N, C-alpha and C positions, 0 to 999 in steps of 0.2 A: 796274356798271363798264362800262356800254355805251360811253361815249366818254371816260371818265377825267376829266371836268371837275370831279367832286366829290372827287377824290383830293388828298390833301396832297402838295405838291411833294416829289419825291424828295430834292432837296438839303436841304430842311428836316428831313426824317426822318433823313438821314445826319448832319446837324449835331447832332441831339439824341441820337445814339447814345452810350452811356456805356461801351461795351466798350473796354478797353485791354489790350494784350499786354505781357508782362513785358519791361522794359528797352527799349521802343521809343523811337525818336527823334521829335522834333516833325515832322521831314520825313516820316518813315514815316506818322505819324498823319494828316497833311495829305493825302498821296497815298491813304491807305486810305479816308479820308472821301470823296474824289472818286470812288474806285472803288466804294464802297458805293452812292452815288447812281446810278451806272451799273448796278449789279447790281439795284437796285430797279426801274429803268426796264426792264431786261431781263426781269425776272419779269413785269412788267405787259405787256410786248410778247408774251411767251409766252402769257399768259392771253388777250390779245386775239386772237391767231392761233388758239388753241384754240376760242374762242367763234365766230370766223368759220368755222372748219372745221365745227363742230356745226350751223351755220346753213345749210350747203350745201343746195340743193334736191335732190329725189330723183335719184339717179343712174340709170344705164342698167340695165334689167332683165337678169338673167343668164339667157341662153337656150341656151348652148352644150351640146353633148353631152359633158360632162366626166365622166371615170371615174377612180376612185382605188382603190388597194389600200392598206389600212391594216395595221397590225402584226398585228391579229387575223386578217387575211386572207392571211397570208404563206405558208400551206401550199398545196401544189400543188392546183389545181382550184378555189380559192376564187373567189368572184364579186366583181367590183369594185362599189363603191358610187358613187352619184351625189353631186353637189355638196351637195345639201341634207342629206345624212347627216353632213357635217362640222360642222353646227350643233349636233348633239345636241339638248338641250332649251333652248338659248339662242336669242335673236333677233338677236345680233350675232356676227360671226365675223372674227377676224384671221388672215390667211394670210401666212406668210413662205415665199417660194420661195428655197431656198438653192442655192448653186453646187456641186452634186455630181452632175453628169451622168455618164452611162456612160463618157464619154471621159476623165474626170478620174481620175488615180491616187489623189488625196487631195482632200478638200473645200477650198474657199477658206478661208484663214486668218481673214479678216475675218468671214465667215459663221460660222465656228466660234466666234470670240470673242463675237459677238453672241448666238448660240444658247446659249452657256454662261451668259450673263447672263439670257437669257430663261428658261432652265431653272430658275434659282434663284427666279424670280418667277412661274412658270407656275401654281402652285397658287393664288396670290393673284389672278392675272389671271382664271383660270377660274371664280372665284366670280361674276364679272359677265358674261363673254363666253366664247365658244368660241375655241379656238386650234388651228391646224393648221400643221405644217411640211411643205412639199411639195417633192419633188425629182424629177428625171428618171431617177435610177438605180433599179434594182429595189429593192423594199422590203427584201429581205433584206440588201442591201449597205448601205442607210441604217441599218437597225437594228444591224448589226454595228459601225458607227462610233459609233452612239448608246451602245452598251454599252461600247465602248472609252473614250468620254469620261465615262461615268458619268451621262449625262443620263437621269433617271428620270421627268421630268415633261412631256416634249415628245411630243405625239401626232404621229407621222410618217406620211406618205402618199406613195406613188408615183403620179405623173401618168401613167396607163397609156397614153393616146394622145397626150399632149403638147399637147392642144388648149387646156386651161386656161392652161398656161404660155405658149403662143403668144399667146393673146388678151389676157392680163394682164401682158404685157411682161417675162416672165422668160426669153425667148429673143430674142437680138439678130438683126439682119438677116442676119448671116453664119452663123446657126444655133448660135452659142455660147450656153450657158446663162448667165444672170446673175441677180443677186439682185433680188427684187421683194417688196414688201409691200403688201397691199390689205386693206381693211375692207369687209365686206358686211353687209347687214341683211335680215331676213326679217319681213314684215308681211302678215297676211291671206293667207298662202300664196305671196306674191310675194317673190322674192329680188332685191335690187338691189345694185349696186356703190355704196358710199358714198364712199370715198376711196382713192386710191392714191398712192404716193410718185412724184413726178415730178421731183425734183432729180436731176441727172446731170451729165455732163461739159459739156453745153452751158450749164448754169446755174451751174456752179462758178466761184467767183472764182479769180484766178491764185494758184497755190500751195496751194489748198485741196483736200482730199480730197472727191470728189463721191459717195462710195459709200453714204452713209447720211444719213437725216434727223438733224439736229443733236441732238435730244433723245431719240434711241432708242439710241445707242451709248454704254453706260455707260463703256466703256473710254476713249473720247475725253473724256467729261465729267470723269473723274478726272484724266487727264493734263493737261487744260486748267487744272487747279488748281496745276500744278507749274511751276517756273522753266523747265524744258526744253520744256514743252508736248508736243505730239504728235510733233514732229520732222518731217522731210521724207522720210526713206527707211527708216522703221521700220515693221514690221508684226508682229502677234502670231504666235507659233509654234503649230503644231498639236501637236507633241510636246514635253513638258517633262521 
């Protein structure tokens, strides 16, 4: 599927679809067929983007003096671990920086919603890659919220000196913490940055939320299937 030239046209596939919903009108079926063709094209576009991402040349080598405290190190006097320790026995690492810095009374609702989804899939993800959730608050504070939410599968770390968060765009110019996610690889003892989210306010279309990659936020994907969509002034709650 390098260039899509050998693929059957999406419109032809949609026209050959035999699915029908109870009591639907001819008008509905016509509109649904046109939508199906677009959905097929969207899936193909997602696949092309993923292939383009996988084909990125080697990223920059990770050289910073990064120090983290994990949950097992939350007792007084524990020693921080280096960045390489976050990989465990995997050669790929996904890091999510969440917005729960020491100045925040409660974490960001969007980060909370995303991490709730990630928690449910973490065991599956970690069959193939390592996973780390990094925050600027002390590890004890992060773990307390993790227990409150019932997150059992998310390995959490405190960025001890803030250098990792600064270098990999989890701290804004005014010093405020922000969400960030990055992927790193380790090969022959060398750790490199592979990919990082770069969508933001500058790249967001008018009226669109810039806070997450479109295929990472399960919450938005589900709401996009509904008549009301995401809305313009609604955000998830932390307490239900």
